[in-house]
C-alpha positions, 0 to 999 in steps of 0.5 A: 350308727354307733349304737347299731354297732355296739348292739351288734358287738354286744350281741355277737359276744353273747353268741360267742360266749354261748358257744365257749359255754357249749365247747365245755359241754362237748357239745361241739355240733351246737357251738359250731352252729353259734359261731357260724351265726356270727360269720354269717353276719360278719364274715371276717370276724376274727374270734368267731373263726378261731372258735370254729376252727378250734371246734373242728379240731376238738371234733378230729375234723382237721381239713375243716379246721385248717380250711377255717384258718385259711379263710381267717387268714384271707381276712387277716394276711398281716396276723402272724398268729393265724399262721402259726396256728395253721403250722402247729396243726401241720406240724402235729400231723407230720406234715413238716415241709408244709409246716416250715413254710407257714412258720416262715410266713409267721416270722416274716410278718413278726420277726420276734414271734418266739414261739413261732421260731421255736417250732421252727427250729424243730420242724427243720430238725425233724426235716434234718435240716440242722443249719436252718434250725439253728439259725431259728434258734439263734433267733430266739436267743437274739430275742430273749437271751440265753435259753438256759436261765429260761429253763431254770424257771419253773413257771415255763409250761410244759409244751414250751419247755420241750422245744425250748430244751430241744433248742438248748440241746441244738445250740449247745451241740453247735457251739461245742463243735466251735469250742473244738475246733479252737481247741484243735487250733490252740494244740497245733500251735502251743505246748499242753502246758500253756493251754491249761487255763484256756482249756478249762475256759473253753470247757466252761463255755461248753457246759463241761466244767462248772465254773468256780470263781475266785472272788464272790463279786466276780461273774463275768457274763460270758467268758471266764478264764480261771487263775487271772489274778481276780483284782477289782482295780488296777493301778497306773504302775500296771501299764506302760502306757498310762503317761502316754494316754494321760499327756493326750488329755488335752486333745482327746478332750478337745475333740470331745468338745467339738462333737458336744454342740450337735451330737451327730454320731452319739447313740445310746449306750443301751440299744433299743427302743425306750421301754424295751425290755433290756436284761443281762444273761446275769439278770440285770434290768437295763430297761429304763436306759433302753434307747435312751441318750441319758447315757450315750456313746460316741464310737471310735470302735464297735466291732470294728473300726468306725471310719467316719467318726475316727476321721472326726477325732484324728488325735484320739483314733491315733492315740488309739491306734498306738495302744494294745488294745484287744482285738477279735472280729466282731467282738473288740476293740470298743473305744468310745466317748461315754457321757452320762447325763446329770442325775443318772445311775448305771446300776450294778452289773457285771461285764462280759469277760475277765480276760480284759480290762476296761479303762477311763480317762477322765475328761468332763468330771463335775463334782459328785460322780463316782464309780464303784467296783467290788466294794471300793468307790473311786473318783474320776479326775480329769486327765487321769486314767482309771483301770478295772476289771469289769467282770467285778459287779460295778456301778457309776453314778453322776449325783451333779447338775452337769453332764460327766463324760469320760473315754473307755477303751479296753486292754488285755488283763495282764496275766493273759498269756500269748496263747490264752490271748490267741484262743480267745480271738480265735474263739470269738472270731470263730463265732462272729463268723458263725453268727454272721453266716447264720444271718436272719431266719429265712424269709425274715427279711 
């Protein structure tokens, strides 16, 4: 029985190869006959169906091509690629409403099908539905990261480049609307003399002004506010709350030690599944940490207060409530216990913005642990605070044989004015609301 299947598979391959050769010789009727021979014996043979549809397309026989793809979809109802191919043909014919429907089916079957999302966005624009196009394009960005970096890759196929450029323009236009709304909001509340730095920051986000960094090791991934002192490390004297945090060390550590035995509530700091690609806009590859508890976090705040976790750590939560944490809807504050496994290394990377600083309270610090920001390495001490600007290149490591644990939170950069804080909060909150309104692509579940 197995030998017969092997022989039939080999025979089909030979016939399909012959059909491919005939296509290359433009003997299309004979090529179609080869593929039909296979389908007479195995009507659901996917490769033969695709080749037959392709041959009909080469002949300009559009309806037979679509009919063959429909037959293939009937035999393989969970195949997103078949729907995508049917959509591209309808799209090329200007049958945009039909194409949109089939692209949506493809995306529902395979939400990370980037070509289908790109074409869906283009199709929605052709139909005058800009918001649906933005929704599709935002889905691409969620999967691939910022499109601007992809457009710089000269290896990008021309057909995909055109769709990517259209996506980039559509999203930039939407982004600029959000930034303009923040500018208008600020001008109603503050004098122009208070807005020079935040205006420049918003212009950089809109791509209307070049980013000029004030330190060679500072490259925030997202939001850069010019004119803030570019200092990698800050000292305890820069803040009036340091002693209060360090006095709370015994209580914070005790609550951590209550969490450690069963680890419930701890999650990988780098989200995703193990082995999944996890690359930042600046190109840092965190794939080895994706879905990996070797760098784990127990959050008290993550895009809002994590109520259950705060109840489990009431004294740490109360300490955070007493501090001037940065706030912006869906963005910050972020506060958490951070546990780094023995032998683990958090590779050099940049943070999101220079308007806020990162603070670590050392909790469980074995020897041979350290953190480097810019060119200076420091070591944690249990019960002591370290504060730094994570928009500088930084890395951390645990070369010991036991876990390292710190508590991490954020504060505003001391140079940030009230107007600048208000502007950052307004834009980030508006961006969050927009993304929430955009939601998943229609039909994607």
